[in-house]
C-alpha positions, 0 to 999 in steps of 0.5 A: 331365943335361938334356933330360930324359934318364933314362939312368943316369949317374954324374958328377963335379961341382964345387960350383957345378954341384950346383944343376943336379943338384938341378934335374934331380931336380925335373924328374921332376917332384918338389917338396921335400915329395916327396923323402926326403933320407938324410943318411948318416954319423956325428957321431964322425968328422970326415970322415963327419960331412958327411951329419948336418951336411947333414940338420941344416941341412935340417931346420933349414930345414924340409925335411919328410923328413930322415933323418940329423942330428947329433942322430940320425945315420943310420949303419951301426949303424941304417941297415937299421932306419931305411930301413923308416921311409921313407914309401912313394911318395917319391923318395930322395936319398941324401947321404954322404961319400966319399974319392977322388982327390986332384984330386977332393977338394972335388967331388961324385960325383952319380948317378941310381942308388943309392950304397953307403954305407960301401963304402970301409971294407968296411961291406957296406950295401945301396945306397940312394937313387933318386939319390945325392950323394957328397961327396969329402971327402979323398983315398984312401990308407992307413987309411981310418978314419984319413983320415976322422978326420983330414979337415978340419972346415972342408972338411966344413962348406963342402961340406955348406953347398954341398950345402944351397944347391944344394937350397935353390936347385933344390928350395925348399920350398913351390914346385910341381914343374917342368913337363915341356918342351913338344916345341917347346922341345927 
């Protein structure tokens, strides 16, 4: 990320680094109004509630294109249908919870390519998003459904707040898109 590098990447970031990822998205150039946030997950599983929590917070902040909230989750049961509702011409940021290595819990896997929701539990859903944020909410091992069910709600809430803060910082509502850098600034 940086220097408007458009190569494909997948990086693990700490929460404090998330706003730089969203700033990278803004430099497309894009505004918050030109982005659809796909906040994937369900309110029926603590670990998988991260997406709907983020979606609810973004909706409450006034972000106009949010799919997946606590009131109306975007999950395996409705994803294929709801993806057809995405307005044409918008860039899509997919946000989902995932499990990973113990040393990565609390970090975020970010990418400028689609994420694969439900991959850890064998859902077989299509890749979604032009950009992706996968929040590593717990460590892998054993029954994945059980792990997501027993994930700390406090951790999930804190990570959801961290994502929303980063979006709010880098993609505030009503602001023009970032201008491309002059060649003199490189």
